[in-house]
C-alpha positions in Angstrom: 167.8 -29.1 -50.8 165.9 -26.9 -52.8 162.3 -27.1 -51.2 161.1 -27.3 -54.4 162.3 -30.8 -55.1 159.1 -31.7 -53.2 156.9 -30.4 -56.0 156.1 -31.3 -59.1 157.2 -29.3 -62.3 155.3 -26.9 -64.4 155.4 -26.7 -67.7 156.3 -23.2 -69.5 152.8 -22.6 -69.2 153.0 -23.3 -66.0 150.7 -25.8 -64.9 151.5 -28.7 -63.5 153.7 -31.9 -65.0 151.8 -35.1 -64.3 153.5 -37.4 -62.5 153.9 -40.5 -64.0 153.0 -42.7 -60.2 149.8 -41.1 -60.0 146.2 -41.0 -62.1 145.2 -38.1 -63.3 143.0 -35.9 -61.1 139.7 -35.7 -61.7 139.9 -32.3 -62.9 142.3 -33.1 -65.3 140.0 -34.6 -67.2 138.5 -32.9 -69.8 134.6 -32.3 -69.1 131.8 -32.4 -71.7 129.7 -29.5 -73.2 127.3 -28.5 -70.9 124.7 -29.1 -73.1 125.4 -32.6 -74.2 125.9 -33.4 -70.9 122.0 -32.1 -69.9 120.8 -34.1 -73.5 122.5 -37.1 -72.0 120.8 -37.3 -68.7 117.7 -36.2 -70.2 117.4 -39.6 -72.0 118.7 -41.9 -68.7 115.6 -39.9 -67.1 113.0 -40.9 -69.8 113.7 -44.3 -69.8 113.6 -44.7 -65.7 110.7 -43.3 -65.9 109.1 -45.0 -68.0 111.1 -48.0 -66.8 109.0 -47.0 -63.6 105.7 -46.4 -64.9 105.5 -49.8 -66.0 106.5 -51.7 -63.2 103.9 -49.8 -61.5 101.6 -50.3 -64.4 102.9 -54.0 -63.9 101.9 -53.6 -60.2 98.9 -52.0 -60.5 97.4 -55.3 -63.2 98.7 -57.2 -60.9 96.5 -55.6 -58.0 94.2 -55.0 -59.9 93.3 -59.1 -61.2 93.6 -59.3 -57.9 91.3 -57.6 -56.9 88.8 -58.8 -59.9 89.2 -62.2 -58.9 88.6 -61.4 -55.2 85.1 -59.3 -56.4 84.1 -61.8 -59.0 85.1 -64.2 -56.1 83.1 -62.6 -53.8 80.1 -61.6 -56.1 79.9 -65.6 -57.3 79.9 -66.9 -53.8 76.4 -64.4 -53.5 75.3 -66.1 -56.6 71.7 -67.1 -56.9 70.7 -71.0 -57.6 70.5 -72.3 -60.8 68.7 -75.0 -59.5 65.1 -73.2 -59.9 65.2 -73.4 -63.6 64.8 -77.4 -63.7 61.9 -76.6 -61.3 61.0 -74.0 -63.4 57.0 -74.2 -63.0 56.0 -70.9 -64.2 52.7 -69.2 -63.3 50.8 -70.0 -66.3 46.6 -69.0 -67.6 44.2 -70.4 -66.5 42.2 -71.1 -69.4 38.0 -71.6 -70.1 36.9 -73.3 -72.9 32.7 -73.4 -73.9 31.3 -77.2 -75.1 33.3 -76.8 -78.4 36.4 -76.5 -77.5 36.7 -72.8 -78.0 38.2 -71.0 -75.7 35.6 -68.3 -74.4 37.7 -66.8 -70.9 41.5 -66.6 -69.2 42.4 -65.8 -66.0 45.9 -65.1 -64.6 48.3 -62.7 -63.1 50.4 -63.2 -65.9 49.3 -64.4 -68.8 51.2 -67.3 -69.9 51.2 -70.9 -72.2 54.1 -73.4 -71.1 55.1 -74.7 -74.7 58.2 -77.4 -74.2 60.5 -76.4 -76.9 59.3 -79.5 -79.3 56.6 -77.9 -80.1 57.5 -74.6 -80.7 58.2 -74.5 -84.8 61.7 -73.7 -86.2 60.6 -70.2 -87.7 59.7 -69.4 -84.4 62.7 -69.9 -82.8 64.8 -68.8 -85.8 63.1 -65.3 -85.7 64.3 -64.7 -82.5 67.7 -66.4 -82.4 68.0 -63.8 -85.2 66.8 -60.9 -83.9 68.6 -61.2 -80.4 72.1 -64.2 -80.2 72.7 -64.9 -84.0 75.6 -66.8 -81.9 73.5 -68.6 -79.4 74.1 -72.1 -80.0 77.7 -71.2 -81.0 79.3 -68.7 -77.8 80.1 -70.2 -73.4 77.0 -68.0 -72.3 78.7 -64.6 -73.5 79.8 -63.3 -76.4 82.8 -61.2 -75.6 82.7 -59.4 -79.5 79.7 -57.9 -78.5 80.7 -56.9 -75.4 84.0 -55.0 -76.5 81.0 -53.2 -79.1 78.3 -52.2 -76.1 81.3 -50.9 -74.2 82.4 -48.7 -77.0 78.4 -47.6 -77.9 78.1 -46.7 -74.0 80.7 -44.2 -73.9 78.5 -41.7 -76.1 75.5 -43.1 -74.4 76.4 -42.7 -71.2 77.6 -39.7 -72.4 73.9 -38.1 -74.1 72.0 -39.8 -71.2 71.1 -42.7 -73.4 69.9 -46.6 -72.1 72.6 -48.4 -72.0 73.8 -51.8 -73.9 73.9 -54.1 -72.9 75.1 -56.7 -75.5 73.7 -60.2 -73.5 72.8 -64.0 -74.9 70.0 -65.1 -74.7 71.3 -67.4 -72.2 72.4 -63.9 -69.7 68.4 -62.8 -70.8 68.1 -66.2 -69.0 69.9 -65.5 -65.7 68.4 -62.2 -65.5 64.8 -62.9 -66.0 65.0 -65.9 -63.8 67.8 -65.0 -61.1 68.2 -61.1 -61.2 66.4 -58.5 -61.3 66.6 -55.7 -64.6 68.6 -52.6 -62.7 71.5 -51.1 -64.0 74.4 -51.8 -62.9 78.0 -53.1 -63.2 77.2 -55.8 -60.5 74.1 -57.0 -61.6 75.5 -57.4 -65.9 78.9 -59.2 -63.8 76.9 -61.5 -61.8 74.4 -62.6 -65.6 77.1 -63.2 -67.0 79.0 -65.6 -64.8 75.6 -67.2 -64.0 75.6 -67.5 -67.7 78.6 -69.3 -68.6 77.1 -71.5 -65.3 73.5 -72.0 -67.0 75.4 -73.2 -70.1 77.6 -75.7 -68.4 74.3 -77.0 -66.9 72.1 -77.2 -68.7 71.5 -77.8 -73.3 71.0 -74.9 -76.0 67.0 -76.0 -76.9 66.7 -76.1 -72.6 67.9 -72.4 -72.2 65.6 -71.5 -75.7 62.5 -73.2 -73.6 63.2 -71.1 -70.6 63.2 -68.3 -72.3 61.2 -68.9 -74.7 58.3 -69.5 -72.1 59.2 -66.6 -70.0 59.8 -63.1 -72.2 57.8 -60.6 -72.0 56.1 -59.6 -75.2 53.7 -57.0 -74.7 50.4 -57.2 -74.7 49.9 -58.9 -71.7 51.6 -62.0 -73.1 54.4 -63.7 -71.6 55.7 -66.5 -73.9 55.5 -66.8 -77.4 52.9 -69.4 -76.9 50.8 -67.0 -75.5 51.9 -63.7 -78.0 50.7 -66.2 -80.5 47.1 -66.2 -79.7 46.5 -62.6 -78.2 48.5 -60.7 -81.5 47.1 -62.9 -83.7 44.3 -65.2 -82.6 46.6 -68.8 -84.1 48.1 -71.5 -81.7 52.4 -71.4 -82.3 52.5 -73.9 -84.8 49.3 -71.9 -87.1 52.1 -69.1 -87.4 53.9 -67.5 -90.9 57.7 -66.3 -90.6 56.2 -62.7 -91.0 53.7 -62.9 -87.6 57.2 -65.2 -85.8 59.1 -62.1 -86.6 57.3 -59.7 -85.4 57.4 -61.4 -82.2 60.7 -61.1 -82.0 60.8 -57.6 -83.3 58.4 -56.7 -79.3 61.2 -58.8 -77.2 63.5 -55.6 -78.1 60.4 -53.3 -76.6 57.0 -54.1 -76.3 55.4 -50.1 -76.2 57.7 -49.3 -78.9 55.5 -52.3 -81.6 52.2 -51.7 -80.0 50.7 -52.9 -83.4 48.2 -50.5 -83.3 50.1 -47.6 -82.0 52.7 -48.0 -83.1 52.1 -49.9 -86.9 54.2 -47.9 -89.2 57.5 -48.7 -86.3 55.7 -52.4 -85.9 56.0 -53.2 -89.6 60.0 -51.3 -89.8 61.5 -54.1 -86.7 59.7 -56.5 -88.0 61.3 -56.6 -91.7 64.6 -55.5 -90.0 63.5 -59.4 -88.4 63.2 -60.8 -90.8 66.4 -59.1 -93.4 68.4 -60.8 -89.9 66.9 -64.3 -90.4 67.7 -64.1 -94.1 71.6 -63.0 -93.5 71.5 -66.2 -91.0 70.1 -68.3 -93.8 66.4 -69.2 -92.3 64.8 -67.2 -95.2 65.4 -67.8 -98.9 65.2 -64.6 -101.7 61.8 -65.0 -102.2 60.7 -65.8 -99.1 62.0 -62.6 -97.7 59.7 -60.2 -100.3 56.8 -62.0 -99.5 57.1 -61.8 -96.3 57.7 -58.4 -96.1 55.3 -57.9 -98.1 52.5 -58.8 -95.9 50.7 -57.1 -93.8 51.4 -57.1 -90.1 47.3 -58.2 -88.7 48.5 -58.1 -85.5 45.4 -56.8 -82.8 45.5 -56.5 -79.4 44.2 -59.0 -77.3 40.2 -58.6 -75.5 41.2 -58.2 -71.5 41.4 -60.7 -68.9 38.4 -62.9 -68.4 35.9 -63.1 -70.4 36.2 -62.9 -74.5 33.1 -62.1 -76.0 30.5 -59.8 -74.0 28.1 -62.8 -74.7 29.6 -65.1 -72.2 31.0 -62.7 -69.7 27.4 -63.5 -67.4 27.8 -67.7 -67.6 32.2 -67.2 -67.7 32.2 -65.0 -64.2 30.5 -68.0 -63.1 32.3 -70.7 -64.1 35.6 -68.3 -62.5 33.6 -68.3 -58.9 33.1 -71.8 -58.4 36.5 -72.8 -60.0 37.8 -70.1 -57.0 36.1 -72.0 -54.6 37.0 -75.4 -55.7 40.8 -74.7 -56.6 41.3 -71.5 -54.6 43.4 -67.8 -55.6 46.4 -69.5 -56.3 44.7 -72.4 -58.1 42.5 -70.4 -60.4 45.2 -67.6 -61.9 48.6 -69.1 -62.0 47.8 -72.7 -62.2 47.1 -72.6 -66.0 44.3 -75.1 -65.2 42.2 -76.4 -68.7 38.5 -75.4 -67.8 36.0 -77.4 -70.0 32.3 -75.7 -69.9 28.5 -76.6 -70.9 28.5 -73.8 -73.0 27.1 -74.2 -76.1 28.5 -70.7 -78.5 25.7 -71.3 -80.7 22.5 -71.2 -77.8 24.5 -68.9 -75.9 24.4 -65.6 -79.1 20.4 -66.4 -79.1 19.7 -66.1 -75.4 21.4 -63.3 -75.1 19.9 -61.5 -78.5 16.6 -62.8 -77.7 16.8 -61.6 -73.9 18.0 -57.8 -74.7 15.8 -58.1 -77.6 12.8 -58.7 -75.6 14.0 -55.9 -72.9 14.4 -53.6 -76.1 10.7 -54.2 -77.1 9.0 -54.1 -73.1 11.2 -50.9 -72.6 10.2 -49.7 -76.2 6.2 -49.7 -74.6 6.9 -47.7 -71.4 8.1 -44.5 -73.6 12.0 -41.9 -73.4 13.8 -41.4 -70.0 15.8 -39.0 -71.2 19.4 -38.5 -72.9 22.4 -40.6 -71.4 24.2 -36.8 -70.8 24.0 -33.5 -72.2 27.5 -31.6 -73.7 28.1 -28.0 -74.4 30.1 -26.8 -76.5 32.0 -22.7 -78.5 29.6 -22.7 -82.2 32.2 -22.0 -84.2 35.6 -23.9 -82.1 37.6 -26.4 -83.7 40.3 -28.5 -82.4 43.6 -29.6 -84.5 43.6 -33.1 -84.8 47.2 -35.2 -85.0 46.3 -35.3 -88.5 46.5 -31.9 -89.2 42.8 -32.0 -89.9 39.7 -29.4 -88.5 38.4 -30.9 -85.7 34.2 -30.3 -84.6 33.8 -28.5 -81.6 31.2 -31.4 -80.4 33.7 -33.8 -80.7 35.7 -33.1 -77.5 33.2 -33.0 -75.7 31.0 -35.9 -76.7 34.4 -38.1 -76.4 34.2 -37.5 -72.6 31.6 -39.5 -72.4 31.8 -43.0 -71.2 30.5 -45.2 -73.7 29.3 -49.2 -72.6 31.7 -51.3 -75.0 28.5 -54.4 -74.4 26.0 -52.5 -75.8 27.4 -53.2 -79.3 26.8 -51.9 -82.2 25.0 -49.0 -80.1 27.4 -46.0 -81.0 26.6 -42.6 -78.7 26.2 -39.6 -80.5 25.2 -35.9 -79.8 22.4 -33.7 -81.2 23.5 -31.6 -83.2 20.5 -29.9 -84.7 17.2 -30.9 -85.6 14.1 -29.9 -88.2 10.7 -31.3 -88.6 11.4 -34.7 -89.9 14.6 -35.8 -88.3 17.9 -35.4 -86.8 21.6 -34.6 -87.3 23.8 -36.1 -84.7 27.4 -36.6 -84.4 29.5 -39.5 -84.0 32.4 -40.4 -81.7 34.9 -40.5 -85.5 34.1 -37.0 -86.5 31.4 -38.1 -88.8 27.9 -36.7 -88.9 24.2 -38.9 -89.6 20.6 -38.8 -89.2 17.9 -39.9 -87.2 14.2 -40.2 -89.4 11.7 -39.0 -87.5 9.7 -42.9 -87.4 13.5 -44.1 -85.9 11.6 -41.6 -83.2 7.7 -42.2 -82.7 8.0 -44.5 -80.3 9.7 -42.2 -77.3 7.0 -40.7 -75.9 7.9 -39.6 -72.7 8.0 -41.8 -69.8 5.3 -40.6 -67.6 4.9 -44.1 -65.2 4.7 -47.3 -66.4 0.7 -47.1 -67.3 0.9 -43.4 -68.2 2.8 -42.2 -71.6 3.2 -38.9 -73.1 2.2 -37.1 -75.9 2.7 -38.1 -79.1 5.9 -37.7 -81.0 5.6 -35.1 -83.7 8.9 -33.3 -84.7 12.3 -34.3 -83.1 12.1 -31.3 -80.8 9.9 -33.2 -78.5 12.1 -35.7 -77.9 15.6 -34.2 -77.8 17.5 -30.5 -77.0 20.7 -30.0 -79.5 23.6 -31.3 -77.4 21.9 -34.5 -76.2 24.3 -37.5 -76.1 22.3 -40.3 -76.9 22.6 -44.3 -78.0 21.9 -45.0 -81.9 21.9 -48.1 -84.0 23.3 -48.2 -87.7 20.0 -48.9 -89.9 21.3 -48.3 -93.3 24.6 -46.2 -94.6 24.3 -42.4 -92.9 20.6 -43.5 -91.2 20.2 -44.9 -88.0 18.0 -45.9 -84.5 17.4 -44.2 -81.6 18.3 -46.5 -79.0 17.8 -46.6 -74.7 19.3 -48.8 -72.3 15.8 -51.1 -71.1 15.5 -49.8 -66.8 14.2 -53.0 -66.7 16.4 -56.6 -66.3 16.0 -60.1 -66.2 17.7 -63.2 -67.5 17.7 -66.4 -69.8 19.1 -69.9 -69.1 19.0 -73.0 -70.9 19.6 -76.4 -69.4 20.0 -80.4 -71.7 17.2 -81.7 -69.2 18.8 -85.3 -69.3 22.1 -83.7 -68.2 21.7 -80.2 -66.1 23.9 -78.9 -68.8 23.8 -75.4 -68.8 23.7 -74.6 -72.4 23.9 -70.8 -72.1 23.0 -68.2 -70.0 22.0 -64.9 -69.9 22.1 -62.7 -66.2 21.2 -59.6 -67.8 21.2 -56.4 -70.4 24.9 -55.3 -69.8 27.2 -57.6 -67.8 29.1 -53.7 -67.6 26.0 -51.9 -66.3 25.4 -54.5 -63.7 27.2 -57.4 -62.8 24.3 -59.1 -61.1 23.0 -62.2 -62.5 19.8 -62.3 -62.4 19.8 -65.9 -64.0 20.7 -67.1 -60.7 20.8 -64.1 -58.5 17.6 -63.2 -58.4 15.2 -64.8 -55.6 11.9 -63.8 -56.8 8.1 -65.5 -56.6 7.3 -67.3 -59.5 3.6 -66.8 -59.3 2.4 -69.2 -62.3 5.2 -71.3 -63.1 5.5 -73.1 -59.7 1.3 -74.1 -60.2 2.6 -77.5 -62.5 4.1 -78.7 -59.3 1.1 -78.7 -57.9 -1.0 -79.9 -59.8 2.1 -83.1 -59.9 1.3 -83.4 -56.3 -2.1 -83.9 -57.0 -1.4 -86.3 -59.8 0.6 -88.9 -57.4 -2.2 -88.7 -55.6 -4.0 -90.0 -57.3 -6.3 -86.9 -59.8 -5.8 -87.4 -63.3 -5.6 -84.8 -66.3 -9.6 -85.2 -66.6 -10.1 -84.6 -62.8 -12.9 -81.7 -61.9 -11.9 -79.1 -59.6 -14.2 -76.0 -59.6 -13.3 -72.5 -60.9 -14.8 -70.3 -58.3 -14.5 -67.0 -56.1 -11.9 -68.6 -53.1 -11.9 -67.3 -49.4 -9.7 -69.0 -47.1 -8.8 -67.8 -43.6 -5.4 -65.9 -44.7 -4.0 -65.0 -40.9 -3.8 -65.0 -37.5 -6.8 -62.7 -36.3 -10.2 -63.9 -37.6 -10.8 -59.9 -39.9 -7.4 -61.3 -42.2 -8.9 -63.2 -44.7 -6.5 -65.1 -48.3 -9.4 -64.1 -51.4 -7.1 -64.4 -54.8 -8.4 -64.1 -57.3 -8.1 -65.0 -61.6 -6.4 -62.8 -63.9 -8.9 -62.3 -66.2 -11.8 -61.9 -63.2 -13.8 -64.9 -65.0 -14.9 -67.8 -63.5 -15.7 -70.9 -65.7 -17.7 -73.6 -62.8 -16.4 -76.8 -62.9 -13.0 -77.9 -65.0 -10.7 -80.2 -65.8 -7.4 -80.0 -64.4 -5.8 -80.0 -67.6 -8.0 -77.1 -68.7 -6.9 -75.4 -65.3 -3.6 -75.3 -65.8 -3.9 -73.9 -69.3 -6.1 -71.6 -68.8 -3.7 -71.0 -65.4 -7.0 -70.1 -63.1 -5.1 -69.2 -59.6 -9.1 -70.3 -58.2 -8.4 -73.8 -59.8 -5.0 -74.2 -58.6 -5.7 -72.7 -54.5 -9.1 -75.2 -54.5 -6.7 -78.0 -55.4 -3.7 -76.6 -52.8 -6.5 -77.0 -50.0 -7.9 -80.4 -51.2 -4.7 -82.3 -50.9 -3.2 -80.2 -48.2 0.0 -78.7 -48.5 2.3 -80.7 -47.0 2.9 -82.9 -50.5 2.6 -79.4 -52.6 6.5 -78.1 -50.4 7.5 -81.6 -49.8 7.5 -81.6 -54.6 9.0 -77.9 -54.2 11.6 -78.8 -51.8 12.3 -83.0 -54.2 12.9 -80.7 -57.0 15.4 -78.5 -56.2 13.3 -75.7 -55.8 13.4 -73.8 -53.0 14.0 -74.7 -48.8 12.0 -74.0 -45.9 9.0 -72.1 -47.7 6.0 -72.3 -45.5 2.8 -74.3 -45.7 0.4 -71.3 -46.4 -1.8 -71.8 -49.6 -0.4 -68.7 -51.5 2.7 -71.0 -52.4 0.0 -72.5 -54.6 0.4 -69.7 -56.5 4.3 -69.1 -56.3 4.3 -66.7 -53.9 7.3 -68.6 -52.9 10.7 -67.0 -54.2 13.0 -69.1 -56.3 15.4 -69.1 -58.6 15.6 -68.7 -62.2 18.3 -71.5 -62.7 16.7 -73.2 -60.2 13.1 -73.3 -61.5 14.0 -74.2 -65.3 16.5 -77.3 -63.2 13.1 -78.0 -61.8 11.1 -78.8 -65.6 13.8 -81.0 -66.9 13.3 -82.9 -64.4 9.7 -82.9 -65.6 10.9 -83.7 -69.1 13.7 -86.0 -68.8 11.2 -88.4 -67.1 11.3 -87.9 -62.9 15.3 -87.8 -62.6 16.7 -85.0 -60.5 19.3 -83.2 -62.6 21.8 -80.7 -60.9 22.6 -77.7 -63.6 26.4 -77.6 -64.0 28.9 -75.6 -65.8 31.8 -77.4 -65.8 32.2 -80.8 -67.4 35.6 -81.2 -67.2 38.7 -79.1 -65.2 42.7 -80.4 -66.4 45.7 -79.3 -64.8 48.7 -77.6 -66.4 50.0 -81.5 -67.4 46.8 -82.6 -68.6 45.2 -85.1 -65.7 42.0 -84.3 -64.9 41.6 -82.9 -61.9 37.8 -82.9 -62.1 34.6 -84.1 -63.4 31.5 -83.0 -62.9 30.4 -86.8 -64.3 31.6 -89.4 -61.5 30.5 -92.2 -63.3 32.9 -95.6 -64.5 33.0 -97.0 -67.4 33.6 -100.5 -68.4 34.7 -100.5 -72.2 35.1 -96.7 -72.6 39.1 -96.6 -73.2 38.6 -99.5 -75.8 40.1 -97.4 -78.9 39.2 -100.3 -81.5 35.4 -101.6 -82.6 36.0 -105.2 -82.6 32.4 -106.2 -82.7 31.7 -106.3 -78.9 28.4 -104.5 -77.4 28.7 -100.6 -76.9 29.4 -99.8 -73.1 26.5 -98.9 -71.5 26.8 -96.1 -68.5 24.9 -96.5 -65.0 21.9 -94.1 -65.0 22.4 -92.6 -61.0 20.1 -90.5 -61.1 17.6 -90.2 -58.3 13.5 -90.8 -59.1 12.3 -88.1 -57.6 8.7 -88.3 -59.5 7.1 -91.3 -60.8 7.5 -90.6 -64.4 4.4 -91.2 -65.3 2.8 -88.4 -63.5 5.8 -86.1 -65.4 4.2 -87.1 -69.3 1.1 -86.3 -68.0 2.1 -83.1 -66.8 4.4 -82.4 -69.7 1.2 -83.2 -71.7 -0.9 -80.8 -70.3 2.2 -77.4 -70.2 1.9 -78.5 -74.5 -1.4 -77.4 -73.8 -0.9 -74.5 -72.4 1.0 -73.6 -76.1 -2.0 -75.0 -77.8 -4.8 -73.7 -76.5 -3.6 -71.9 -73.5 -2.0 -68.9 -71.9 1.2 -69.2 -74.5 -0.6 -69.8 -77.8 -0.3 -66.6 -79.6 3.5 -65.7 -77.8 4.8 -69.1 -77.8 2.4 -71.6 -80.0 2.2 -69.0 -83.3 6.5 -68.8 -83.4 7.8 -72.4 -82.9 6.6 -75.1 -85.0 7.8 -78.2 -83.2 6.8 -79.5 -80.7 7.7 -77.6 -77.3 5.8 -77.2 -74.0 6.1 -74.6 -70.7 4.2 -72.4 -68.4 3.5 -68.6 -68.2 4.1 -67.1 -64.5 2.4 -63.5 -63.7 3.1 -62.2 -60.0 0.7 -59.5 -58.3 0.5 -56.0 -59.8 2.4 -57.4 -62.4 6.3 -57.2 -60.5 7.6 -60.4 -62.0 6.8 -62.1 -65.9 7.8 -65.6 -66.1 8.2 -68.5 -68.4 9.7 -71.3 -68.7 9.6 -74.1 -71.3 11.2 -77.3 -73.9 11.4 -79.3 -76.3 12.3 -83.0 -75.8 16.0 -82.6 -75.4 16.0 -78.8 -74.6 14.9 -76.7 -71.3 14.8 -73.2 -71.0 13.4 -70.4 -68.5 13.4 -66.8 -68.6 12.5 -64.1 -65.8 11.9 -60.4 -66.3 11.7 -57.6 -64.0 12.6 -55.0 -61.7 16.1 -54.9 -59.7 13.6 -53.5 -56.6 11.1 -55.4 -57.1 7.6 -52.7 -58.5 5.3 -53.5 -61.3 5.8 -54.0 -65.1 2.3 -52.1 -65.9 -0.9 -53.3 -66.3 -1.2 -56.1 -68.6 2.4 -56.5 -69.1 2.6 -60.6 -67.6 4.6 -63.5 -68.9 3.0 -64.3 -71.5 3.4 -61.7 -73.2 6.5 -60.1 -71.7 8.9 -63.4 -71.3 7.1 -66.0 -73.1 7.9 -63.8 -76.7 11.6 -64.1 -75.6 11.4 -67.4 -74.9 9.9 -68.1 -79.0 12.5 -66.5 -80.0 16.0 -68.4 -78.4 13.8 -71.9 -79.1 12.6 -70.8 -82.4 16.6 -70.1 -83.3 17.3 -72.7 -81.1 15.4 -75.8 -83.2 16.0 -74.0 -86.3 14.0 -76.1 -89.7 14.7 -79.4 -87.8 11.6 -81.4 -87.4 11.9 -82.2 -84.1 9.8 -85.5 -81.8 7.2 -85.9 -79.7 8.3 -86.2 -76.1 8.6 -89.7 -74.7 6.2 -91.5 -73.1 7.1 -93.8 -70.6 5.6 -97.3 -70.5 2.4 -97.8 -68.3 0.2 -95.2 -69.8 -3.0 -95.3 -71.5 -4.4 -92.6 -74.1 -7.8 -92.0 -74.6 -10.1 -89.9 -76.0 -11.7 -87.1 -73.6 -14.2 -83.9 -73.9 -12.0 -81.0 -73.5 -15.0 -79.4 -71.3 -16.1 -82.2 -69.1 -13.0 -84.5 -69.6 -15.5 -87.8 -70.2 -15.1 -90.5 -72.7 -15.6 -88.4 -75.7 -18.5 -90.4 -78.1 -17.7 -90.5 -81.5 -18.5 -87.5 -84.1 -17.7 -85.6 -80.6 -16.2 -82.1 -81.2 -14.0 -80.0 -78.3 -11.7 -83.7 -78.0 -8.3 -84.1 -76.7 -6.4 -87.3 -76.2 -5.7 -87.5 -72.0 -3.0 -90.0 -70.8 -4.1 -91.9 -67.9 -1.8 -94.2 -66.1 -3.3 -98.0 -65.8 -4.7 -97.7 -62.2 -6.5 -94.7 -62.9 -8.5 -96.9 -65.8 -9.9 -100.0 -63.3 -12.8 -100.4 -61.7 -15.2 -97.8 -62.7 -13.5 -96.3 -66.0 -16.2 -93.0 -65.6 -15.6 -92.3 -62.1 -11.9 -92.8 -62.6 -11.3 -90.8 -65.9 -13.6 -88.2 -63.7 -10.5 -87.7 -60.4 -13.8 -89.4 -57.9 -12.5 -92.7 -57.4 -9.8 -94.0 -54.6 -6.4 -91.9 -54.9 -3.7 -94.5 -56.2 -2.0 -94.8 -53.4 1.7 -95.2 -53.4 3.7 -94.6 -56.3 4.4 -97.3 -58.9 7.5 -97.2 -60.9 7.6 -97.0 -64.8 6.7 -101.1 -65.4 9.4 -102.8 -67.9 10.9 -99.3 -68.8 14.5 -99.7 -70.5 16.2 -96.3 -68.4 19.0 -96.5 -71.4 17.1 -96.0 -74.2 15.4 -92.9 -75.6 15.8 -90.5 -72.8 18.4 -88.1 -74.9 21.2 -86.4 -73.4 24.1 -88.9 -72.3 21.3 -90.9 -70.5 
């Protein structure tokens, strides 16, 4: 057999023939073009890569969702509770009001007034919704579209280093303000959104808006819209206009950026933008928008916390201390108390002016003590201010001199030059003015309280170039020279029937010295204490016509035999036998100390104690002349007890305190009043309040002292200083201590008592002749003349049990028909029993135990609340 038989046959080309029983070999299949093969395999690869990417993305997306879910779940577990929102009780400002309801002081850690949503005007709500969250009433707590917009904007903000946008809704801001911090972290932002969703499910939209509008900080120390309305516009919320509400919404974006004074143009622009948003949301019409945008901003900066006016600073500080003692630090500064005080703003302004005018008048009598400061500047130098104008070279150093703002309307000025008749001054606003010679003539050099330098002939006798002085505008560019007194003092006015303090001024300037001379200065009252010596004698049977010797007096004054007490009269003269009335009207020391020796110091010290003047005074004769120390408020209250019929009163400065919910938590008047809460009068009798005041002295004795002190003003030591200035019925007593160290005057009308004290804080002489009648009494007169005004006035109220007799002023004996030098004297009925002449002259037996007023109706004609 041929060996080739088993081999496949070949064609003519030599290629093997295909076997009919076997598939063609792989090698025999026609291969594609290499370029086409590579192309086809690349497309598949791409598809395979895309498919793999989608698969991987899906896996990663699922993983991200799972991770996000786990992360958000972990954040959700760590969220603060929103229960605190339902128990919201913010730190609220304590507000102090005068007796007429006007606001006089605020105390707070945060200046806030909480207002329920029902009391927040629609215009205020609309302004904030338009500016901050236009879809507030429709979203579920977050604004997805806003979040997307903020995310896109933040890419550019982050690249440029700008503050990131938050796209926060009002609900988110509530979550942040109440429950979270303000740090810019995505974790905080996510928590904020989660909390916002929870808040929306728990609270109504109005409840959320109420929280927001009461908590938000709006600059100017204002937390919440109610505080901001008062601080910027001095208005309650209910009185805000659309442009005012728009400004409050504007400053929410950034209070410092829209300051009403420093950034006024920017503030107006932002306000107008808010008004435009309000128009777009349908809250304003075309006409309302135009009118609102044309309105001036009208916003101001609120005064600092504390007293809102300089004239109330001493009073409100006493109120603050009292409230702190009663309610503690937290109650005062966070409790939102409403404190209604006794202050009468009109009388307070009068008291401040009278004291300052009186202290200035005294100070001018004792000369010029020199400038406030002295500055230097280079001649001809000038800077350029922010507006591009030339600035005087002296202006910058003048601006560095501290200014005491409660001395306004005084201004600081620098002396630039002077001639023969005037000095040229520069003011802190860059303007110049002049002080004429006649306004400088008082400024003789102070050498001592009793000695002045040479008389002033030209401004050069007073000034040097560069002197910084206080000045006050007189007319146009003409100013007068002023000087803060070195002496100081206090004034206090009290309702004698209730003890309510109506006015209190504790010094010339609260910013210069917070020491309150009306309540804190313990000083000797001098002769102002004498009425209580005479009252003790009248209670023991003496009468106003009793005779006491006015002559030199000597008594043992120490433990050693060679020490003697030798007082003298102010004038140095003696009048011999004189009536008690004459002794008090002319303030006779010899008569007073001799009377004290006759009746003993026991009743006098007892009076000092019962009238609340002092405790623990030594029973020595010098006390009868006012050598014991007391305060102005105590002595003035004691005088109030004389004019009110002998009833004890305690000075009070707070009438009532209410907590943040309006509930009364303190009242100075604890008496019950049946029928006082009746709404309608139906013929029933008027409610009658019980008079619970303690009777500290026989009302007849009190009236006799009042009548004798009326003579002090009519004929005595206060005739020229008080009697000539006050036309209404007034009475009072001067007081001067040894070496003229302290000067006093305390006096009263039937329904108002006022006390004045003047002296150096470190006790030293006021100067020879500077007595209570010349220093303190004019201050009292100025105050009382303004307080009483043009009213007709009423006479002092007379209790029952008195008889009036015409007596000789000198002898005290009954006056004969046609006799001159006569006064109408008040005697107790018991004093006229028996031998009338001797009784009138005080030679009869003492009256014994004090008798009350016979048949007196305590509810009628006593004035005040009583």
